[in-house]
C-alpha positions as CSV (number, residue, x, y, z in Angstrom):
1,M,-7.2,-6.8,18.1
2,D,-5.9,-3.2,17.2
3,D,-2.7,-2.4,16.0
4,P,-0.7,0.7,17.1
5,K,-1.2,2.2,13.7
6,G,-4.6,1.1,12.8
7,C,-7.5,-1.3,13.5
8,K,-7.3,-4.7,12.3
9,L,-10.6,-6.3,11.2
10,E,-11.2,-9.2,13.0
11,S,-14.5,-10.2,10.4
12,V,-15.7,-8.2,7.6
13,E,-19.7,-9.6,7.1
14,E,-20.4,-10.9,3.4
15,D,-23.4,-8.9,2.8
16,A,-21.6,-5.6,4.0
17,P,-20.5,-2.7,2.0
18,A,-16.6,-3.4,3.4
19,F,-17.0,-6.7,1.8
20,K,-18.4,-5.5,-1.7
21,A,-15.5,-3.2,-1.7
22,G,-13.2,-5.7,-1.0
23,L,-12.2,-5.5,2.3
24,K,-10.8,-8.7,4.2
25,E,-10.4,-10.5,7.7
26,G,-7.1,-9.4,8.5
27,D,-6.6,-5.8,6.8
28,V,-5.3,-3.4,8.8
29,V,-7.3,-0.2,8.4
30,R,-5.1,3.0,8.8
31,K,-6.9,5.9,7.6
32,I,-10.3,6.6,6.3
33,N,-10.7,9.9,4.2
34,G,-7.4,11.1,5.2
35,Q,-8.2,10.7,8.8
36,E,-6.1,8.3,10.9
37,V,-7.6,5.2,12.4
38,K,-5.9,4.3,16.2
39,D,-8.3,1.8,17.0
40,Y,-11.6,0.2,17.0
41,L,-13.5,3.2,18.4
42,A,-12.0,5.7,15.9
43,L,-13.3,3.2,13.0
44,K,-16.3,3.1,14.2
45,R,-17.1,6.9,14.5
46,L,-15.5,7.7,11.3
47,V,-18.2,5.4,9.8
48,A,-21.2,6.5,11.7
49,E,-20.5,9.7,10.6
50,S,-20.9,9.2,7.3
51,K,-24.2,9.0,5.4
52,P,-25.7,6.3,2.9
53,G,-24.4,7.3,-0.8
54,D,-20.8,8.4,0.9
55,E,-18.1,7.1,-0.3
56,L,-14.8,6.5,1.9
57,K,-11.2,6.2,0.7
58,V,-10.0,3.1,3.0
59,E,-6.2,3.3,3.6
60,L,-5.3,-0.1,4.6
61,Q,-2.4,-2.5,5.0
62,R,-2.9,-6.2,3.7
63,D,-0.2,-8.7,4.3
64,E,3.0,-6.5,3.7
65,R,1.4,-4.1,0.9
66,E,-0.4,-0.8,1.7
67,M,-3.4,-0.2,-0.6
68,S,-6.4,1.7,-0.8
69,I,-10.3,0.8,-1.5
70,T,-13.2,2.9,-1.7
71,V,-16.1,2.1,0.1
72,K,-19.5,3.2,-0.8
73,V,-21.6,3.3,2.3
74,E,-25.2,2.2,2.5
75,A,-28.1,2.7,4.7
76,R,-27.7,0.5,7.6
77,R,-29.6,-2.7,8.1
78,W,-30.9,-3.9,11.3
79,R,-30.8,-7.7,12.3
80,R,-32.9,-9.6,14.4
């Protein structure tokens, strides 16, 4: 579900870099590295443009609190 001011995370995989950094289901991602995230496609594009080793500053809302989390990008692992 997309929020008009961000993208709400419906789930976060347990072995994913986002999970390791502390992102949780229900967080609303507002910005990545200062760029606004208006919807899921914007979130997906910003993550896809990053490379393994990059650090993404994720600005989000959790419950009523604004917070920032740094996520270190890892190489994509393909699932079968």
